[in-house]
N, CA, C and O of each residue as an XYZ file, in Angstrom:
908
protein
N       0.846     -1.187      0.000
C       0.000      0.000      0.000
C       0.889      1.247      0.000
O       1.843      1.330      0.774
N       0.580      2.205     -0.858
C       1.374      3.410     -0.932
C       1.117      4.333      0.245
O       0.177      4.154      1.019
N       1.995      5.334      0.351
C       1.868      6.292      1.439
C       0.707      7.236      1.153
O       0.505      7.646      0.010
N      -0.062      7.583      2.196
C      -1.203      8.462      2.033
C      -0.793      9.911      1.837
O       0.337     10.301      2.132
N      -1.743     10.707      1.329
C      -1.475     12.118      1.060
C      -1.124     12.868      2.337
O      -0.261     13.746      2.321
N      -1.784     12.532      3.445
C      -1.520     13.247      4.703
C      -0.076     13.049      5.146
O       0.572     14.001      5.579
N       0.430     11.839      5.045
C       1.814     11.583      5.467
C       2.793     12.301      4.550
O       3.783     12.864      5.018
N       2.523     12.285      3.247
C       3.398     13.018      2.311
C       3.421     14.503      2.669
O       4.467     15.150      2.626
N       2.251     15.030      3.023
C       2.170     16.454      3.369
C       2.957     16.751      4.641
O       3.627     17.780      4.725
N       2.885     15.860      5.635
C       3.653     16.069      6.870
C       5.147     16.115      6.580
O       5.860     16.968      7.109
N       5.617     15.208      5.748
C       7.044     15.173      5.416
C       7.458     16.432      4.650
O       8.518     17.006      4.900
N       6.601     16.850      3.713
C       6.917     18.052      2.942
C       6.916     19.282      3.839
O       7.761     20.164      3.686
N       5.967     19.347      4.776
C       5.916     20.505      5.677
C       7.140     20.533      6.588
O       7.683     21.601      6.873
N       7.571     19.361      7.044
C       8.774     19.328      7.887
C       9.998     19.785      7.075
O      10.865     20.488      7.592
N      10.055     19.378      5.806
C      11.174     19.811      4.958
C      11.131     21.319      4.747
O      12.174     21.970      4.691
N       9.921     21.878      4.628
C       9.779     23.324      4.408
C      10.344     24.119      5.577
O      10.790     25.253      5.397
N      10.330     23.534      6.778
C      10.885     24.242      7.936
C      12.386     24.518      7.778
O      12.926     25.408      8.434
N      13.045     23.766      6.921
C      14.493     23.948      6.723
C      14.816     25.079      5.761
O      15.968     25.507      5.682
N      13.822     25.573      5.029
C      14.047     26.605      4.019
C      13.947     27.978      4.664
O      12.919     28.326      5.245
N      15.009     28.751      4.563
C      15.061     30.070      5.171
C      14.873     31.164      4.124
O      15.046     30.939      2.926
N      14.517     32.346      4.602
C      14.276     33.473      3.719
C      15.522     33.788      2.876
O      16.636     33.843      3.398
N      15.320     33.991      1.582
C      16.411     34.377      0.700
C      17.174     33.216      0.075
O      18.105     33.436     -0.700
N      16.800     32.001      0.396
C      17.520     30.836     -0.143
C      17.207     30.598     -1.621
O      16.140     30.968     -2.111
N      18.165     29.969     -2.325
C      17.928     29.372     -3.644
C      17.858     27.876     -3.427
O      18.802     27.276     -2.911
N      16.734     27.260     -3.820
C      16.457     25.863     -3.469
C      16.111     25.077     -4.725
O      15.360     25.549     -5.579
N      16.662     23.882     -4.829
C      16.335     22.959     -5.920
C      15.553     21.793     -5.323
O      15.946     21.234     -4.299
N      14.446     21.428     -5.966
C      13.594     20.355     -5.460
C      13.595     19.160     -6.400
O      13.499     19.321     -7.617
N      13.705     17.963     -5.836
C      13.538     16.754     -6.614
C      12.065     16.510     -6.899
O      11.198     17.223     -6.394
N      11.789     15.496     -7.713
C      10.400     15.171     -8.041
C       9.780     14.373     -6.894
O      10.493     13.873     -6.024
N       8.447     14.256     -6.898
C       7.756     13.516     -5.845
C       7.487     14.392     -4.632
O       7.138     15.563     -4.781
N       7.645     13.838     -3.429
C       7.329     14.572     -2.203
C       8.092     15.889     -2.107
O       7.499     16.882     -1.684
N       9.377     15.958     -2.474
C      10.056     17.259     -2.393
C       9.337     18.383     -3.131
O       9.381     19.537     -2.705
N       8.673     18.046     -4.242
C       8.000     19.084     -5.022
C       6.779     19.657     -4.308
O       6.247     20.684     -4.732
N       6.321     19.008     -3.225
C       5.186     19.513     -2.442
C       5.606     20.577     -1.437
O       4.763     21.287     -0.889
N       6.910     20.686     -1.195
C       7.420     21.563     -0.135
C       6.940     23.014     -0.243
O       6.572     23.590      0.781
N       6.925     23.642     -1.447
C       6.494     25.048     -1.517
C       5.094     25.289     -0.988
O       4.773     26.409     -0.588
N       4.249     24.261     -0.977
C       2.878     24.435     -0.489
C       2.843     24.779      0.997
O       1.819     25.242      1.500
N       3.947     24.560      1.700
C       3.952     24.736      3.150
C       4.866     25.872      3.606
O       5.188     25.984      4.789
N       5.275     26.703      2.667
C       6.090     27.856      3.033
C       5.195     29.037      3.387
O       4.183     29.253      2.719
N       5.535     29.800      4.409
C       4.765     31.016      4.703
C       4.810     31.958      3.504
O       5.838     32.070      2.836
N       3.700     32.632      3.233
C       3.616     33.485      2.042
C       4.636     34.626      2.061
O       5.042     35.116      1.007
N       5.047     35.046      3.254
C       5.974     36.185      3.333
C       7.430     35.761      3.141
O       8.314     36.615      3.064
N       7.687     34.468      3.063
C       9.076     34.002      2.904
C       9.479     34.075      1.428
O       8.784     33.534      0.568
N      10.585     34.735      1.140
C      11.053     34.892     -0.237
C      12.074     33.810     -0.546
O      13.158     33.774      0.035
N      11.717     32.940     -1.456
C      12.589     31.816     -1.830
C      12.602     31.720     -3.351
O      11.561     31.867     -3.992
N      13.780     31.473     -3.935
C      13.884     31.267     -5.376
C      14.092     29.775     -5.632
O      15.105     29.207     -5.222
N      13.139     29.147     -6.305
C      13.279     27.726     -6.638
C      13.929     27.595     -8.017
O      13.523     28.234     -8.988
N      14.943     26.749     -8.060
C      15.711     26.555     -9.294
C      15.474     25.142     -9.807
O      15.295     24.213     -9.020
N      15.472     24.982    -11.113
C      15.361     23.641    -11.713
C      16.445     23.493    -12.769
O      16.774     24.441    -13.482
N      17.000     22.273    -12.857
C      18.153     22.077    -13.731
C      17.809     22.118    -15.221
O      18.713     22.122    -16.057
N      16.505     22.148    -15.573
C      16.174     22.345    -16.983
C      16.212     23.821    -17.372
O      16.011     24.160    -18.538
N      16.476     24.722    -16.376
C      16.720     26.105    -16.732
C      15.713     27.107    -16.232
O      15.277     27.965    -16.999
N      15.321     27.032    -14.961
C      14.388     28.004    -14.382
C      14.944     28.478    -13.046
O      15.479     27.687    -12.268
N      14.813     29.762    -12.790
C      15.081     30.322    -11.466
C      13.900     31.217    -11.127
O      13.576     32.146    -11.866
N      13.255     30.923     -9.989
C      12.050     31.663     -9.621
C      10.794     30.913    -10.007
O       9.766     31.512    -10.325
N      10.891     29.576     -9.975
C       9.756     28.729    -10.345
C       8.619     28.895     -9.348
O       8.837     28.911     -8.137
N       7.381     29.020     -9.882
C       6.215     29.166     -9.024
C       5.431     27.873     -8.895
O       5.928     26.792     -9.212
N       4.214     27.999     -8.432
C       3.373     26.829     -8.172
C       2.829     26.251     -9.478
O       3.071     26.787    -10.560
N       2.094     25.155     -9.355
C       1.464     24.553    -10.530
C       0.365     25.478    -11.044
O      -0.345     26.088    -10.244
N       0.213     25.594    -12.357
C      -0.822     26.473    -12.911
C      -2.200     25.825    -12.807
O      -2.304     24.603    -12.700
N      -3.256     26.637    -12.838
C      -4.611     26.065    -12.884
C      -4.788     25.221    -14.145
O      -4.123     25.438    -15.158
N      -5.695     24.264    -14.056
C      -5.986     23.395    -15.191
C      -6.379     24.225    -16.413
O      -7.158     25.173    -16.311
N      -5.833     23.858    -17.557
C      -6.075     24.503    -18.845
C      -5.385     25.859    -18.989
O      -5.574     26.559    -19.983
N      -4.582     26.221    -17.984
C      -3.808     27.463    -18.108
C      -2.318     27.165    -18.145
O      -1.507     28.057    -17.899
N      -1.939     25.916    -18.449
C      -0.540     25.529    -18.508
C       0.142     26.161    -19.725
O      -0.478     26.361    -20.770
N       1.413     26.467    -19.565
C       2.258     26.927    -20.668
C       3.081     25.722    -21.110
O       3.890     25.207    -20.338
N       2.883     25.271    -22.342
C       3.538     24.053    -22.801
C       5.066     24.169    -22.805
O       5.773     23.163    -22.866
N       5.557     25.385    -22.741
C       7.009     25.590    -22.761
C       7.599     25.831    -21.372
O       8.795     26.093    -21.248
N       6.783     25.745    -20.336
C       7.258     26.065    -18.988
C       6.959     24.893    -18.056
O       5.815     24.681    -17.653
N       7.998     24.138    -17.721
C       7.819     22.965    -16.860
C       9.027     22.829    -15.942
O      10.064     23.457    -16.152
N       8.865     21.986    -14.913
C       9.995     21.732    -14.022
C      10.864     20.606    -14.589
O      10.611     20.112    -15.687
N      11.887     20.208    -13.830
C      12.819     19.200    -14.334
C      12.167     17.836    -14.511
O      12.692     16.981    -15.224
N      11.022     17.632    -13.864
C      10.299     16.381    -14.032
C       9.319     16.420    -15.185
O       8.665     15.421    -15.483
N       9.212     17.581    -15.845
C       8.325     17.707    -16.989
C       6.918     18.144    -16.639
O       6.047     18.157    -17.509
N       6.669     18.508    -15.372
C       5.337     18.935    -14.962
C       5.204     20.452    -15.099
O       6.158     21.182    -14.829
N       4.035     20.930    -15.515
C       3.863     22.372    -15.739
C       3.994     23.166    -14.453
O       3.534     22.746    -13.391
N       4.628     24.317    -14.569
C       4.805     25.218    -13.427
C       4.523     26.640    -13.890
O       4.249     26.881    -15.066
N       4.594     27.572    -12.955
C       4.477     28.987    -13.279
C       5.795     29.671    -12.934
O       6.695     29.062    -12.355
N       5.890     30.931    -13.296
C       7.103     31.699    -13.023
C       6.738     32.874    -12.116
O       5.864     33.671    -12.453
N       7.402     32.979    -10.974
C       7.141     34.087    -10.062
C       7.740     35.387    -10.578
O       8.607     35.377    -11.452
N       7.269     36.511    -10.032
C       7.809     37.805    -10.408
C       9.313     37.842    -10.114
O       9.751     37.484     -9.020
N      10.080     38.273    -11.088
C      11.534     38.289    -10.925
C      12.216     37.022    -11.386
O      13.444     36.940    -11.392
N      11.424     36.028    -11.774
C      12.002     34.761    -12.227
C      12.540     34.856    -13.643
O      12.286     35.828    -14.354
N      13.282     33.840    -14.040
C      13.862     33.834    -15.387
C      14.075     32.395    -15.833
O      14.096     31.476    -15.015
N      14.232     32.209    -17.147
C      14.632     30.904    -17.652
C      15.776     31.035    -18.642
O      15.997     32.078    -19.259
N      16.497     29.917    -18.763
C      17.751     29.922    -19.504
C      18.046     28.478    -19.904
O      17.219     27.592    -19.689
N      19.233     28.237    -20.491
C      19.508     26.867    -20.945
C      20.030     25.991    -19.794
O      20.432     26.489    -18.743
N      20.010     24.679    -20.028
C      20.428     23.737    -18.983
C      21.897     23.903    -18.614
O      22.291     23.658    -17.474
N      22.714     24.324    -19.598
C      24.139     24.511    -19.294
C      24.320     25.568    -18.205
O      25.138     25.410    -17.298
N      23.541     26.649    -18.313
C      23.601     27.694    -17.286
C      23.071     27.168    -15.955
O      23.638     27.447    -14.899
N      21.973     26.401    -16.015
C      21.393     25.847    -14.785
C      22.397     24.938    -14.072
O      22.552     25.010    -12.853
N      23.076     24.085    -14.840
C      24.079     23.194    -14.224
C      25.304     23.983    -13.766
O      25.965     23.610    -12.797
N      25.600     25.079    -14.474
C      26.698     25.935    -14.033
C      26.415     26.530    -12.659
O      27.314     26.613    -11.823
N      25.175     26.945    -12.419
C      24.785     27.467    -11.105
C      25.000     26.410    -10.022
O      25.497     26.704     -8.935
N      24.612     25.171    -10.344
C      24.747     24.086     -9.359
C      26.222     23.795     -9.090
O      26.645     23.706     -7.937
N      27.000     23.647    -10.163
C      28.412     23.260    -10.007
C      29.247     24.353     -9.363
O      30.272     24.062     -8.745
N      28.824     25.620     -9.497
C      29.553     26.722     -8.863
C      29.169     26.886     -7.390
O      29.747     27.713     -6.684
N      28.187     26.094     -6.926
C      27.831     26.134     -5.505
C      26.853     27.233     -5.142
O      26.849     27.690     -3.999
N      26.007     27.679     -6.093
C      25.059     28.743     -5.800
C      23.742     28.233     -5.204
O      22.892     29.037     -4.822
N      23.562     26.930     -5.122
C      22.315     26.381     -4.581
C      22.461     26.211     -3.067
O      23.337     25.488     -2.594
N      21.592     26.886     -2.320
C      21.692     26.832     -0.860
C      21.219     25.486     -0.317
O      21.769     24.983      0.662
N      20.227     24.918     -0.936
C      19.677     23.655     -0.434
C      19.040     22.873     -1.565
O      18.437     23.452     -2.468
N      19.175     21.561     -1.516
C      18.407     20.694     -2.401
C      17.652     19.693     -1.550
O      18.168     19.190     -0.552
N      16.427     19.412     -1.957
C      15.593     18.422     -1.266
C      15.314     17.313     -2.274
O      14.667     17.538     -3.297
N      15.804     16.127     -1.978
C      15.781     15.021     -2.932
C      15.085     13.792     -2.348
O      15.022     13.623     -1.131
N      14.570     12.947     -3.220
C      14.142     11.621     -2.810
C      15.336     10.684     -2.846
O      16.394     11.054     -3.356
N      15.182      9.456     -2.304
C      16.293      8.519     -2.335
C      15.803      7.081     -2.224
O      14.700      6.801     -1.756
N      16.676      6.184     -2.676
C      16.429      4.748     -2.540
C      17.090      4.208     -1.281
O      16.537      3.329     -0.619
N      18.257      4.719     -0.946
C      18.982      4.353      0.276
C      19.838      5.531      0.728
O      20.308      6.323     -0.089
N      20.031      5.634      2.044
C      21.026      6.545      2.612
C      21.778      5.763      3.686
O      21.172      5.068      4.502
N      23.100      5.884      3.677
C      23.888      5.164      4.683
C      24.037      6.007      5.946
O      23.753      7.205      5.956
N      24.489      5.350      7.005
C      24.657      6.065      8.280
C      25.798      7.084      8.218
O      25.962      7.887      9.137
N      26.592      7.053      7.132
C      27.638      8.064      6.931
C      27.179      9.214      6.028
O      27.935     10.150      5.768
N      25.923      9.131      5.551
C      25.405     10.174      4.679
C      25.628      9.916      3.208
O      25.443     10.821      2.394
N      26.024      8.699      2.837
C      26.128      8.349      1.413
C      24.727      8.288      0.811
O      23.784      7.833      1.458
N      24.599      8.753     -0.437
C      23.302      8.826     -1.106
C      23.266      7.872     -2.302
O      24.180      7.870     -3.127
N      22.208      7.065     -2.392
C      21.969      6.215     -3.562
C      20.541      6.482     -4.003
O      19.595      6.003     -3.378
N      20.379      7.252     -5.086
C      19.004      7.655     -5.430
C      18.714      7.656     -6.921
O      17.753      8.285     -7.363
N      19.551      6.945     -7.720
C      19.296      7.113     -9.156
C      19.034      5.824     -9.903
O      18.464      5.888    -10.992
N      19.405      4.664     -9.405
C      19.184      3.457    -10.195
C      19.098      2.218     -9.314
O      19.793      2.093     -8.306
N      18.217      1.303     -9.731
C      18.208     -0.058     -9.212
C      18.710     -0.927    -10.360
O      18.069     -0.981    -11.409
N      19.846     -1.610    -10.186
C      20.384     -2.403    -11.292
C      19.344     -3.320    -11.926
O      18.629     -4.040    -11.230
N      19.268     -3.286    -13.253
C      18.313     -4.119    -13.971
C      17.010     -3.427    -14.288
O      16.217     -3.922    -15.090
N      16.778     -2.272    -13.659
C      15.554     -1.511    -13.927
C      15.874     -0.341    -14.848
O      16.932      0.277    -14.729
N      14.962     -0.038    -15.764
C      15.168      1.090    -16.673
C      14.907      2.394    -15.944
O      13.925      2.521    -15.213
N      15.781      3.352    -16.143
C      15.590      4.688    -15.574
C      15.874      5.709    -16.665
O      16.635      5.431    -17.592
N      15.267      6.894    -16.564
C      15.487      7.905    -17.603
C      16.880      8.510    -17.570
O      17.320      9.083    -18.566
N      17.586      8.397    -16.449
C      18.919      8.981    -16.335
C      19.123      9.532    -14.944
O      18.187      9.609    -14.149
N      20.350      9.913    -14.657
C      20.673     10.387    -13.315
C      20.268     11.840    -13.127
O      20.209     12.316    -11.993
N      19.984     12.563    -14.223
C      19.590     13.959    -14.095
C      20.683     14.783    -13.432
O      21.869     14.592    -13.697
N      20.262     15.715    -12.555
C      21.238     16.570    -11.878
C      21.586     16.102    -10.486
O      22.187     16.851     -9.716
N      21.221     14.874    -10.143
C      21.381     14.420     -8.751
C      22.833     14.445     -8.288
O      23.109     14.856     -7.160
N      23.763     14.015     -9.133
C      25.170     13.978     -8.719
C      25.684     15.368     -8.397
O      26.312     15.594     -7.363
N      25.401     16.305     -9.314
C      25.870     17.679     -9.088
C      25.224     18.293     -7.851
O      25.897     18.926     -7.037
N      23.915     18.101     -7.717
C      23.214     18.687     -6.579
C      23.725     18.100     -5.259
O      23.966     18.834     -4.301
N      23.887     16.783     -5.214
C      24.332     16.143     -3.981
C      25.737     16.594     -3.590
O      26.059     16.726     -2.409
N      26.564     16.827     -4.606
C      27.960     17.167     -4.325
C      28.168     18.656     -4.058
O      29.081     19.029     -3.322
N      27.319     19.521     -4.655
C      27.629     20.950     -4.619
C      26.634     21.814     -3.858
O      26.972     22.937     -3.484
N      25.405     21.325     -3.614
C      24.467     22.133     -2.825
C      25.009     22.292     -1.408
O      25.645     21.388     -0.868
N      24.745     23.466     -0.810
C      25.279     23.728      0.526
C      24.623     22.854      1.590
O      25.238     22.560      2.616
N      23.389     22.439      1.357
C      22.709     21.536      2.285
C      21.877     20.545      1.482
O      21.161     20.930      0.558
N      21.975     19.264      1.839
C      21.237     18.207      1.146
C      20.260     17.562      2.128
O      20.662     16.969      3.129
N      18.972     17.691      1.819
C      17.919     17.081      2.632
C      17.270     15.972      1.810
O      16.859     16.198      0.672
N      17.178     14.788      2.380
C      16.528     13.655      1.713
C      15.156     13.430      2.337
O      15.020     13.382      3.559
N      14.147     13.295      1.494
C      12.794     12.957      1.935
C      12.425     11.643      1.274
O      12.364     11.556      0.048
N      12.177     10.618      2.081
C      11.906      9.295      1.513
C      11.121      8.446      2.506
O      11.066      8.766      3.693
N      10.513      7.365      2.020
C       9.891      6.409      2.930
C      10.977      5.720      3.757
O      12.117      5.575      3.314
N      10.601      5.297      4.966
C      11.599      4.698      5.850
C      11.991      3.295      5.378
O      13.122      2.856      5.585
N      11.057      2.608      4.749
C      11.311      1.248      4.248
C      10.869      1.137      2.798
O      10.073      1.943      2.318
N      11.395      0.122      2.098
C      10.975     -0.100      0.716
C       9.670     -0.910      0.697
O       9.106     -1.217      1.747
N       9.204     -1.248     -0.505
C       7.916     -1.935     -0.620
C       7.918     -3.322      0.010
O       6.859     -3.898      0.259
N       9.115     -3.858      0.268
C       9.210     -5.170      0.924
C       9.468     -5.050      2.423
O       9.681     -6.054      3.103
N       9.449     -3.836      2.930
C       9.650     -3.620      4.359
C      11.103     -3.516      4.780
O      11.395     -3.479      5.976
N      12.017     -3.468      3.826
C      13.443     -3.353      4.151
C      13.809     -1.902      4.454
O      13.330     -0.979      3.795
N      14.663     -1.715      5.457
C      15.088     -0.360      5.820
C      15.836      0.307      4.671
O      16.666     -0.315      4.007
N      15.526      1.588      4.447
C      16.268      2.374      3.462
C      17.374      3.198      4.123
O      18.170      3.839      3.437
N      17.420      3.177      5.451
C      18.554      3.744      6.191
C      19.459      2.582      6.545
O      19.115      1.759      7.394
N      20.601      2.510      5.910
C      21.432      1.312      5.972
C      22.840      1.650      6.486
O      23.279      2.800      6.464
N      23.519      0.603      6.946
C      24.902      0.813      7.399
C      25.779      1.224      6.215
O      26.593      2.141      6.324
N      25.605      0.543      5.094
C      26.365      0.839      3.888
C      25.451      0.606      2.680
O      24.784     -0.426      2.602
N      25.414      1.543      1.751
C      24.508      1.423      0.615
C      24.842      0.204     -0.227
O      26.007     -0.087     -0.497
N      23.794     -0.505     -0.636
C      23.962     -1.661     -1.511
C      23.782     -1.262     -2.976
O      24.283     -1.944     -3.871
N      23.082     -0.181     -3.218
C      22.832      0.297     -4.578
C      23.946      1.235     -5.023
O      24.673      1.773     -4.187
N      24.087      1.439     -6.337
C      25.120      2.360     -6.837
C      24.957      3.754     -6.237
O      23.851      4.289     -6.158
N      26.082      4.331     -5.815
C      26.038      5.626     -5.141
C      25.839      6.782     -6.122
O      26.319      6.761     -7.255
N      25.118      7.781     -5.642
C      25.036      9.059     -6.342
C      26.181      9.952     -5.894
O      26.844     10.588     -6.714
N      26.410      9.996     -4.571
C      27.499     10.791     -4.008
C      27.776     10.304     -2.581
O      26.878      9.836     -1.882
N      29.045     10.426     -2.169
C      29.434      9.982     -0.821
C      29.314     11.125      0.187
O      29.563     12.286     -0.136
N      28.931     10.775      1.398
C      28.946     11.697      2.551
C      28.413     13.079      2.213
O      29.036     14.092      2.533
N      27.268     13.112      1.569
C      26.715     14.393      1.124
C      25.434     14.794      1.855
O      25.064     15.968      1.844
N      24.757     13.847      2.484
C      23.435     14.110      3.067
C      23.581     14.745      4.441
O      24.370     14.296      5.272
N      22.791     15.817      4.667
C      22.801     16.506      5.966
C      21.607     16.128      6.833
O      21.703     16.134      8.060
N      20.498     15.803      6.211
C      19.267     15.499      6.967
C      18.436     14.494      6.197
O      18.394     14.517      4.967
N      17.765     13.595      6.941
C      16.868     12.607      6.329
C      15.506     12.726      7.003
O      15.396     12.649      8.227
N      14.470     12.914      6.189
C      13.097     12.970      6.701
C      12.355     11.762      6.139
O      12.208     11.631      4.924
N      11.890     10.884      7.019
C      11.113      9.727      6.576
C       9.711      9.839      7.145
O       9.385     10.802      7.840
N       8.886      8.847      6.845
C       7.518      8.848      7.373
C       7.481      8.456      8.848
O       6.407      8.442      9.449
N       8.619      8.142      9.436
C       8.670      7.827     10.866
C       9.318      8.942     11.678
O       8.897      9.213     12.802
N      10.340      9.591     11.119
C      11.038     10.607     11.897
C      12.073     11.342     11.081
O      12.143     11.211      9.859
N      12.886     12.127     11.791
C      13.897     12.971     11.157
C      15.255     12.675     11.785
O      15.374     12.556     13.004
N      16.282     12.556     10.931
C      17.644     12.275     11.378
C      18.578     13.373     10.873
O      18.502     13.783      9.715
N      19.450     13.837     11.747
C      20.562     14.666     11.325
C      21.744     13.742     11.041
O      21.939     12.745     11.736
N      22.538     14.080     10.007
C      23.757     13.323      9.726
C      24.942     14.158     10.223
O      25.202     15.246      9.709
N      25.640     13.649     11.207
C      26.803     14.348     11.765
C      28.039     13.454     11.586
O      27.937     12.324     11.108
N      29.185     13.970     11.970
C      30.427     13.213     11.762
C      30.380     11.835     12.437
O      30.977     10.872     11.954
N      29.665     11.763     13.553
C      29.619     10.498     14.300
C      28.543      9.543     13.771
O      28.499      8.387     14.192
N      27.696      9.987     12.878
C      26.647      9.127     12.330
C      25.282      9.799     12.364
O      25.190     11.024     12.276
N      24.220      9.008     12.492
C      22.854      9.522     12.459
C      22.363      9.852     13.869
O      22.629      9.128     14.829
N      21.640     10.965     13.960
C      21.031     11.364     15.237
C      19.534     11.564     14.998
O      19.132     12.382     14.171
N      18.722     10.813     15.724
C      17.264     10.953     15.617
C      16.830     12.200     16.381
O      17.052     12.305     17.588
N      16.207     13.148     15.669
C      15.826     14.422     16.298
C      14.324     14.613     16.421
O      13.859     15.256     17.362
N      13.546     14.055     15.467
C      12.087     14.229     15.451
C      11.429     12.863     15.250
O      11.984     11.981     14.593
N      10.248     12.708     15.823
C       9.451     11.501     15.599
C       8.030     11.921     15.235
O       7.418     12.739     15.922
N       7.514     11.350     14.145
C       6.121     11.593     13.777
C       5.221     10.698     14.624
O       5.330      9.473     14.567
N       4.339     11.302     15.402
C       3.391     10.504     16.176
C       2.448      9.766     15.235
O       2.095     10.312     14.190
N       2.026      8.548     15.561
C       2.115      7.880     16.859
C       3.339      6.970     17.010
O       3.365      6.125     17.905
N       4.344      7.127     16.156
C       5.483      6.206     16.219
C       6.327      6.464     17.466
O       6.271      7.539     18.064
N       7.104      5.460     17.839
C       7.937      5.529     19.035
C       9.388      5.243     18.665
O       9.684      4.817     17.549
N      10.275      5.478     19.603
C      11.680      5.141     19.370
C      11.821      3.658     19.075
O      12.602      3.267     18.207
N      11.070      2.830     19.793
C      11.136      1.377     19.564
C      10.706      1.025     18.141
O      11.316      0.169     17.499
N       9.652      1.687     17.646
C       9.195      1.431     16.265
C      10.315      1.735     15.274
O      10.557      0.980     14.332
N      10.989      2.857     15.510
C      12.020      3.284     14.563
C      13.238      2.361     14.637
O      13.826      2.028     13.608
N      13.615      1.952     15.830
C      14.742      1.019     15.944
C      14.438     -0.293     15.236
O      15.317     -0.882     14.607
N      13.211     -0.743     15.337
C      12.824     -2.018     14.713
C      12.928     -1.965     13.193
O      13.209     -2.978     12.551
N      12.699     -0.764     12.605
C      12.644     -0.639     11.145
C      13.900     -0.018     10.538
O      13.908      0.330      9.357
N      14.968      0.127     11.341
C      16.172      0.813     10.867
C      17.388     -0.084     10.967
O      17.729     -0.555     12.052
N      18.047     -0.325      9.839
C      19.288     -1.115      9.837
C      20.486     -0.297     10.293
O      21.397     -0.819     10.936
N      20.480      0.988      9.957
C      21.616      1.834     10.328
C      21.633      2.073     11.834
O      20.591      2.084     12.490
N      22.818      2.260     12.359
C      22.934      2.668     13.763
C      22.600      4.148     13.878
O      22.884      4.929     12.970
N      22.003      4.524     14.987
C      21.742      5.955     15.225
C      21.689      6.218     16.714
O      21.417      5.327     17.518
N      21.958      7.473     17.060
C      21.850      7.897     18.449
C      20.622      8.793     18.596
O      19.967      9.131     17.610
N      20.321      9.167     19.819
C      19.134      9.971     20.089
C      19.533     11.388     20.465
O      20.468     11.591     21.240
N      18.826     12.367     19.916
C      19.041     13.751     20.311
C      18.678     13.919     21.788
O      17.826     13.205     22.318
N      19.334     14.865     22.432
C      18.998     15.120     23.843
C      17.565     15.607     23.990
O      16.927     15.369     25.016
N      17.059     16.288     22.971
C      15.680     16.775     23.007
C      14.968     16.344     21.733
O      15.052     17.014     20.703
N      14.272     15.223     21.814
C      13.546     14.727     20.642
C      12.199     15.444     20.550
O      11.463     15.561     21.530
N      11.903     15.918     19.343
C      10.635     16.590     19.075
C       9.616     15.557     18.586
O       9.884     14.814     17.643
N       8.468     15.515     19.219
C       7.389     14.636     18.754
C       6.415     15.474     17.928
O       5.774     16.386     18.450
N       6.308     15.162     16.646
C       5.464     15.935     15.727
C       4.061     15.326     15.753
O       3.885     14.160     15.399
N       3.062     16.110     16.172
C       1.710     15.539     16.352
C       1.045     15.198     15.029
O       1.418     15.705     13.972
N       0.060     14.333     15.117
C      -0.679     13.946     13.907
C      -1.451     15.128     13.336
O      -1.853     15.102     12.173
N      -1.663     16.171     14.149
C      -2.378     17.373     13.698
C      -1.439     18.375     13.024
O      -1.837     19.512     12.771
N      -0.197     17.971     12.728
C       0.836     18.870     12.203
C       0.383     19.675     11.000
O       0.783     20.831     10.860
N      -0.431     19.110     10.130
C      -0.827     19.807      8.900
C      -2.257     20.324      8.963
O      -2.780     20.796      7.954
N      -2.894     20.246     10.112
C      -4.256     20.777     10.198
C      -4.238     22.271      9.956
O      -3.355     22.975     10.446
N      -5.214     22.758      9.197
C      -5.320     24.183      8.931
C      -4.488     24.656      7.763
O      -4.528     25.833      7.404
N      -3.716     23.729      7.152
C      -2.905     24.119      5.987
C      -3.762     24.112      4.734
O      -3.268     24.411      3.646
């Protein structure tokens, strides 16, 4: 059974808390793309996409899409005031020069050292790695938003990645449907737990070793009420 809309929204809202005023942010497809829905209206953020947009806005109303304006996943978007578009070479130049303050990506696995594996399962067809390598290596902060386990119930937080790596030791934070982990030099630190889950629940479903923050935040099930 797939993850429900409410849980996806909770994860996206928690990721939005990491975005500060004035940042340039790149979003991966899937749950990361929901993050702008949970930003306060007064917060000024420039969203960048590697297909060549800076200042990307929300999804357009039905039948008002611009066939020439889409995000890196190919979905229609709008352009905020002050935004611009350009070629992919320029977009990748921005990423490689380190101008992206934060990227929020999905993943297949993350190791307890912050290694990221998010682009291929051997034997499965994929469209390509996209900008994941550059973003993981050059963004100032890398936040991963993903389910805690795969469809077979296996932990996606692992001691060492089994899948081909996108980048080593690049992840700063992991947000799953169970909780939030900071990646520090010593390994993973559990900082937040989505209620009704418990520390015991998370230990049972996590292969990677992790320690506990001195002050764990319990995020209530009402986290997205009123949004």
